[in-house]
C-alpha positions as CSV (number, residue, x, y, z in Angstrom):
1,M,30.3,-19.8,7.7
2,K,28.6,-23.3,8.0
3,N,27.0,-24.0,11.0
4,A,25.7,-27.0,12.3
5,H,23.9,-26.3,15.0
6,L,21.5,-24.0,13.1
7,G,18.0,-25.5,12.3
8,V,16.0,-24.2,9.3
9,A,12.4,-24.5,9.0
10,P,11.1,-24.4,5.2
11,L,8.2,-21.7,4.2
12,T,6.6,-21.6,0.8
13,I,5.7,-18.1,0.0
14,G,4.4,-16.7,-3.3
15,G,5.6,-20.1,-4.7
16,E,9.0,-19.9,-3.6
17,T,10.7,-21.2,-0.9
18,Y,12.3,-19.9,1.9
19,R,14.6,-20.8,4.5
20,L,13.5,-19.5,8.4
21,C,16.4,-19.3,10.9
22,F,16.2,-17.8,14.0
23,D,19.6,-17.3,15.3
24,W,20.8,-15.1,17.9
25,E,20.9,-12.3,15.7
26,A,17.6,-12.7,14.7
27,L,16.5,-13.5,17.8
28,A,18.0,-9.7,19.2
29,A,16.1,-8.7,15.5
30,V,12.3,-10.0,17.6
31,K,13.5,-8.4,20.8
32,T,14.2,-4.8,19.0
33,E,11.1,-4.7,16.5
34,L,8.5,-6.5,18.4
35,G,9.5,-5.6,22.0
36,K,9.3,-9.5,22.7
37,S,11.8,-12.1,23.9
38,M,11.5,-15.7,22.8
39,S,9.9,-17.0,25.8
40,E,7.4,-14.1,25.2
41,I,6.6,-15.2,21.6
42,N,3.2,-17.4,21.7
43,V,2.5,-17.4,17.2
44,G,-1.1,-18.3,18.1
45,T,-1.9,-15.2,19.7
46,L,0.3,-12.7,17.6
47,S,-1.3,-10.8,14.9
48,T,-0.6,-11.2,11.3
49,P,1.8,-7.9,11.1
50,D,3.5,-9.4,13.6
51,I,3.7,-13.1,12.4
52,A,4.8,-11.2,8.7
53,V,7.5,-9.4,10.8
54,L,8.5,-12.9,12.4
55,V,9.2,-14.2,9.0
56,E,11.0,-10.9,7.4
57,I,13.4,-11.4,10.2
58,G,13.7,-14.9,9.8
59,T,14.0,-15.1,6.6
60,R,16.9,-12.5,6.8
61,R,20.1,-15.0,7.5
62,Y,19.9,-16.6,4.1
63,H,17.8,-14.7,1.7
64,G,19.4,-11.2,3.5
65,K,16.7,-8.0,3.0
66,S,14.7,-9.9,-0.2
67,L,11.3,-10.6,1.9
68,A,10.1,-7.5,3.9
69,A,7.0,-7.8,5.7
70,A,4.6,-5.8,3.5
71,D,5.7,-8.7,0.9
72,V,4.5,-11.5,3.5
73,M,1.2,-9.6,4.0
74,E,0.4,-9.1,0.3
75,W,0.7,-12.9,-0.1
76,S,-1.1,-13.9,2.7
77,P,0.2,-17.5,3.1
78,P,-1.5,-20.2,4.7
79,L,-1.7,-18.4,8.6
80,R,-1.7,-22.5,9.3
81,E,1.8,-23.1,7.6
82,T,3.2,-19.7,8.6
83,T,2.4,-20.2,12.1
84,Q,3.8,-23.4,11.9
85,A,7.2,-22.9,10.4
86,I,8.1,-20.0,12.7
87,S,7.3,-22.8,15.9
88,L,9.4,-24.9,14.3
89,A,12.5,-22.5,13.5
90,L,11.8,-21.2,17.1
91,Q,12.0,-24.4,18.9
92,Y,15.4,-24.9,16.8
93,S,17.1,-21.8,18.5
94,Y,16.3,-23.2,21.7
95,F,16.7,-26.9,21.4
96,G,18.8,-26.7,18.5
97,P,18.0,-28.9,14.7
98,D,17.2,-31.8,16.3
99,G,14.3,-29.9,18.6
100,P,13.2,-30.9,22.2
101,P,13.5,-34.4,22.6
102,S,10.1,-35.8,22.1
103,L,9.7,-33.5,18.8
104,A,12.9,-35.2,17.6
105,K,11.5,-38.8,17.9
106,E,8.5,-37.7,16.0
107,L,10.6,-36.2,13.2
108,A,12.5,-39.5,13.0
109,D,9.7,-42.3,13.1
110,E,8.2,-39.5,10.4
111,Q,11.3,-40.0,8.3
112,R,11.3,-43.6,8.6
113,E,7.7,-44.1,7.8
114,E,8.1,-42.0,4.6
115,A,11.0,-44.3,4.0
116,G,9.1,-47.5,4.4
117,E,10.0,-48.5,7.9
118,R,8.5,-48.9,11.2
119,P,9.4,-46.6,13.6
């Protein structure tokens, strides 16, 4: 079933692009597997094993269990790119695919600039 409310954040690991999505099922898994609710997640303060678990959980909707936290740890993708993708996917889970109002405007401005238009 397609759900237009879900926002997806792309993340490339090991040359393959994965889709991160924190739907309600994933958020429940975060609580179960990390012992943290969405409001308790501050990606900048998490350990790398916890970040790897978030990537595993966030990719399950579209990729099943094909990307385990151990795989993420082994690939060691760039931390900044990884945490930004997680943060974006978590924002989508809270605000929807347009993100918070200010983020939606920034994204629209960036898209206009890429298209050669003025914001």
